[in-house]
N, C-alpha and C positions, 0 to 999 in steps of 0.2 A: 725365733726372735719374737718378743712381745711388741705391741704397738709402739710403745715409747722408744724401744731400741731401733725399730725399723724407721721411725720418723727421724730419730737422731742420725742414723747412718745416711739416709737420703739427704737430709739437710746439710750434713757435713760434706757429702759428695757434691751438693750444689755449691757450697762455698769453694771447693776445689775448681769446679767448672767456671765460676765467676772469675777466679784469679787467673786461670789458664787462658780463658778467652781474652782477658785484658792484656795478657802478655804476648799471646801468639797470633792474634788477629792481624797484627802489623807485619808479620813475617812475609807473606806473599805480596805485600803492597809497598813497603818502604823502599826496597831495592829498586823497584820499577819507577817510583816517582820521587825518591829522595833527592835526586839531582836538582829538582826545582826549588829546593829550600836554599836560602842564603847560606853561604860559607860551606856548602856541601862538597865533600870529596869522598872518594871510595873508602878511605880509612875511616872518616867520621860517620859515614852511613853504616859501615860495619860495626863501629862502636855503638851507635844508636840501636842497632839490632840486638847486640849481645850484652850490653853493659848491665842489664838487669841481673845477669848471671853473677857478676862480681859482687853486688850487694847481697844477693841470695846466698852465695857461697860463704860470705863472711858472717852473715847474721842468722842463718837458719838454725844452727846448733845453739848459739846464745839465746835466741828467742824461745827455743824449747826449754832451756834451763830457767829462763825468767818466768815461764809459765808455771814451773814447779813452785816458784817462790811467791809470785804475785797472783796466781790464778790463771786459768785458761782463757776465760772470756775477756778479761782486761787486756791481755797481751794480744789476743786475736783482734779485738777492737782497735788497738793501737796500730796493728799491722794493716787493717783495712782502711783506717784513716790515712795512713801514709800512702797506701796504694791509690786512694782517691785523689790525694794531693798531687802525687806524681803524675797521675793521668791528666789532671787539670793543667799542670805546668806544661806538659807536652802538647795538650790541645791548643794552648794559647801561644805556643812558640812560633816565632817568625824565622828562626834560624835552626840549623841542624844542631847547634850547641844546646839550644833550649830543649830539643827533643831528647838529646843525650841525658841532660839533667833530669828531665821528667821520667825517662826510663830507669835511670839509676834510683830515683825515689820510689818508683813502682816496685822495684826489686827489694827495697827496704821493708816492704810489707811481707816479710818472710814468715808466713804463718803455718807452713806445712807441718813442722814438727809439733807445734802447739795443737793443731787440728787433730793429728793422730793421737796425741796424749788425751785430748778431750774425748775422742772416740773411745779410748780405753776406759775413761772414767765413767761413761754413761752406758756401757754394755757389760754384760756378764762375761766371765772368762770363757765359758764354752760357746759364746755367741760372737766373739770378736773376729773370728776368721770369716764369718758370713758378712759382718759389717765391713771388714777390710775389702772383701770382694766387691761390695756395692761401691765403695770409694774407688777401687781400681777401675771398674767399668766406667765410672763417671769421668775419671782422668783420661782414659782412652778415647771416649766419645768427644770430650771437649777439644782435644787436639784436632780431630777431624772436622768438627764444627767450626773451629777457629779458621782453618785454612779455607773453608768454603765461605764463611760469613765475612771475613775480612775484605775481600774484593767487592762483595755486594754492598757492604756499608760504605766503602770508599766511593763507589759509583754514585750513591745517593747523597752522601754527606761530606765527602772529601776526607783528607787525612785527619783533620781535627775531629771529624765525626767519629772516627774509630776510638780516639782517646776519650771523647765525651761519653761514648757508649760504655767504655771501661769504667769511667767514674760513676755513671748511673748504676751499673751492675755492682759496683762496690757498695753503694748506698743500699741496694737491695740485699747485699750480703749482711750488712749490719742488722737489717730488719729480720732476716732469717736467723741470725745468731741469737737475738734476744726474744724471738717469738716462737720459734720452732724447736730449738735445741734446748733440752732440759738442763737445769743446773746440776752439776755433780755434787753429791753429798760429801764425797771425800775424793781427794786426788789419789789415783792409783798409780803406783810405781811399777809399771808393767815393763819388764826388761825385753819383752818381745816386740815392743813398740817404742818405748822411751829410751833415752840415751843414758848410759852409765859411764861417766867420765873416767872412773877408775879402770875401765876395761879398754880404753882407747889404745894404749900401747900394745896390749895383747892382740887387738884386732889388726892394727897396722903392721904388726910383725909377721902376719901371715902372707907368704908370697902369692898364694892364689887369690886372696882377697885384694891384694894390691893390683894384681892383673885385672881383676873385675872392675875395680875403680878406674883403672886406666881405660878399660873397655867402654865404660859409660862416658868417660871424658871424651874419648874419640868419637863416640856415637853422636854426642851433642855438638862437638866441634864440627863434624861433617854436616850435621843438620843446618847449623847457622851459616857456615861458609857455603853450603849448597844453595841456600836461599839467596845468597848474594849473586848467584849466576843463573838461577832458574828463570827469572823474568827475561833476562837477555837471551837465553836459549830459546824460550818460547817466541820472543819478538823476532829472533833471527830466522825463524821459519817463514816469516811474512804472512802467516795465516791466522795468528792469534792476537787479539787486542787485549789490553789490560782489563777491560770490562768483562772479558770472557774467561779470565783466569779462574774464577770460582767454579765454573763448569769443568774446566780442565782438572782442577784438584779434586773435585767431587768424583769425576770419572776415574781418576788415578787411584784414589783411596778405596773406592768401591771395588775396583778391579783387583787391587792388591790384597784387600781383605778376603776376597774369594780365593785368590791363588795361594795365599799363605796357609790355607786350611790344612792341606796335607803336611806341610812343613811344621805347623804347630803340633800336629799329631805325633810326628816323628820326634820333635824336640822335647816332647813331654816324657819320652822314654829316656831314663837316665843314661843308658848305654850309648844313646845317639845324640845327647845334648851337645857334647863338645863338637861332634862332627857338624851339626847344624850351625853352631856358632862360627866355626871356621868357614863353612860354606857361605854364610851371609857376609862375613868380612870380605871374602873373595868377591862376593857380589858387589859390594861397595867399590872395590878396586876396578872391576869390570865396568861399572856404570860411569866411573870417572873417565876412563879411557874412551868409552863410547861418546861421552859429552864432547870430548876434544874433536872427534872425527865425524860427527853427524850434524846436518843442518836442516834436513827435511823433517816435516812434522811428525810422522809416525815413528821414525827412528828415535827422535827426541823423546817422544812419549814412552816408548818401550824402555829407553834408558832410565827415565824418571820412575817408571813402574818398578824396575829392578831396585833402584835406590830406596823407594818407599817401602817395598816389601822387606828389604834387608833391615831398614830402620824399625819398622813395626814389629818384626819378629825378634830382633835383638832387644827391643824394649820389654819384651816378655821373658826372653831367655836369661838376660843378665841379672835382673833382680831375683829370679828363681834360683839361680846359681848362688847368689849371695846368701839367700835364705837357707839353702841347703848346707852351705859351707860354714856359716857362722856357728860358733860354739853355743851350747845351751845357755839360755838366758842373756845372750848378747846380740840377738838379731836386730834389736832396735838400734844398738850402737853401730853395728855394721852397716845398717841401712842409712844411718845418719852420715857416716863417712862416704858412703856410696852417693848420697844425694849431693853432698858437697862437691864431689868429683863431677857430677852431672852439671851443676850450675857453673863450675869453673870451665868446663868444656864449652858451654854455651857462650861464655864471655870470650874464651880464646878463639872460638870459631868466628865470631863477629870481628874481633880486634885483629887477629892474624889474617883472616880472610880479607878484610879491608886493606890491611897493609900490603898483602901480596898483590891485590888488584891495583894498588897505588904505584907499586914499584915495577909491575909487569903488566900482564893482561889476564883475561879469563883462562887462557890456555896454561899460563904459568901456574895459576892457583890450582887448576885441575891436576897438573903433573905433580905438584907438591903433595896434594891430597892423595894421589895414587901411591906415592912413595910412603906416606904416613900409614896408609892402609896396609901396605906390605910389611912395614915394621910392626904394626899391631898384630898382623897375622902370625909373624914369627914369634912374638912374645906369647901369644895365646896358645901356640903349639905346646908350651910347657905346662898348661893347665892340667891338673890332675882330674881324672874322672871322679865325680863326687859319689856315685852310687845313688840308690833311691833313698836319700836321707830326708828327714823332715823334723818338725818340732811337734811336741804334744804337751798339753797341760795335764798334770795329775793332781787330783784333789787329795789332800792330806787331812783326813778326819781325826787321826789319832797322833798327830805330830807332838802334842804335849807329853805323850807317854814315852816317846823315843828321843834320843839325841839326834842332832842333825846328821852326825856321821852314820848312825844306825839306819836312818831313813835313806841316805844316799847309797849305803852299801846294799840295802835290801833292793832298792830299785835297780841298781847296776847289776844285780845278780840275775835279773830278768833278761833272757836272750833278746838281743836287738836293741837294748837300751845302751847308748854309747856315752852319754854325759848327763849329769844331773846338776841343777842349780836350785838352791833353796834361798828364799829371801826372808829375813827376820820380819815377823809381823804378818806374813801371808800364809794362808793355809793351802798353798798349792806348790807343786814342784814343776820346774820347767825342764823337759826332757829333750835330748837330741836322740833320735831313733833312726834305725835302719829299717825301712818299711818292709823290705824283702825278708828280713830275718826276725822281725819282732814277734815274740810270743804274746799275741794279743789276749789270749784267754788268761794267761798268768797275770798279765798286767791288770786286766779287768777284775780278776779275783782279788788281787791286792787292794784295789780301789773299793771294791764292794764290801770286802770283809774287814778291811782296815789293816794297817801295818802291824798292829800289836798282835793280832791273831796269826799273822804269817810268820812270826819270829820262830 
């Protein structure tokens, strides 16, 4: 990567951090103190926690398409302004209803797809995977930082202080957008990142991809509904104050990141990925049952460690499975549908979790979640093993001399190339490959010598 690409990737990663901090810092705090707000009920607290997912799920694909028409930066600016406005509404709210409205408006700043499109615009084809890795690391770190920073900011500045912090970070995001991220000379239609509406039906028709979308829905449902009970579980031990929650989450996340290392190594092996997926879903079910039956500090912490290890590992496994399973040139579309499922799950976790707490108690919610985990496990048993699949970009220096069919046929003749997509106006082909079978030398020779000489 050159300096401009590295700066752009880091800056776009920073915009993701800003957005996620503003959305997630409230998670460990609101369920613990939300009852102090006027009109608060368990249902409304749950809605306040997860309602951002509703607006995100509805708007993230349209915002990406709007960025194709009106430009990346104008759409991202509009999203950041909406995020700032929603944060200010929530910061000045006197009732739980005001917080819900503010969180809904925060979610309307659905800039994820536009940010990925911008990343594609300002990086070269062969450098995009590195840029995506930088963004992915930023997203992972921001979630951990949010869980630790939320209680710290609350202790110093109260609930409104968290939302003011989000608003200020949104302003910082605008500065980053216009000072550090270069303007794209041309908008790139990269099907590995961007959405292709004409392929939506093809993607949604895949049973395995539907199971993966259900998986990320359940993952974020469990996260949001889990945070509705975590503060009560910690308080129930009689040993943890709200002001100490940041230390608890820091210790839990640090421990789980260390413990999940061997599981990460195993899940990276295609033959074992499904087994690790099923094991972590089972881990969720076990943690739910443990939450019902433990009251002492260390058993509660162990149960939460199992929960967070399962969550963090599945946050890695599921998108990797989607990426492997998506047809050539449709990874961006598949990930767009996947992200919609993620946001919908966050909304459902807050709304349904709050409803279950309103009609029953914490035990009722945990038993329902256990049953849902078992259903998720049964559905996931039908997932097919994907093999060691991946995507690759192939440069076409002699495309003008060959028809599209000849190009595709030549590439498909290479052992290990499973699918080929060509886009008019681009001098690259998007390949779906089996890494274990790929004849790398033959593919490199084709790219080096040109397709015309290979005929």
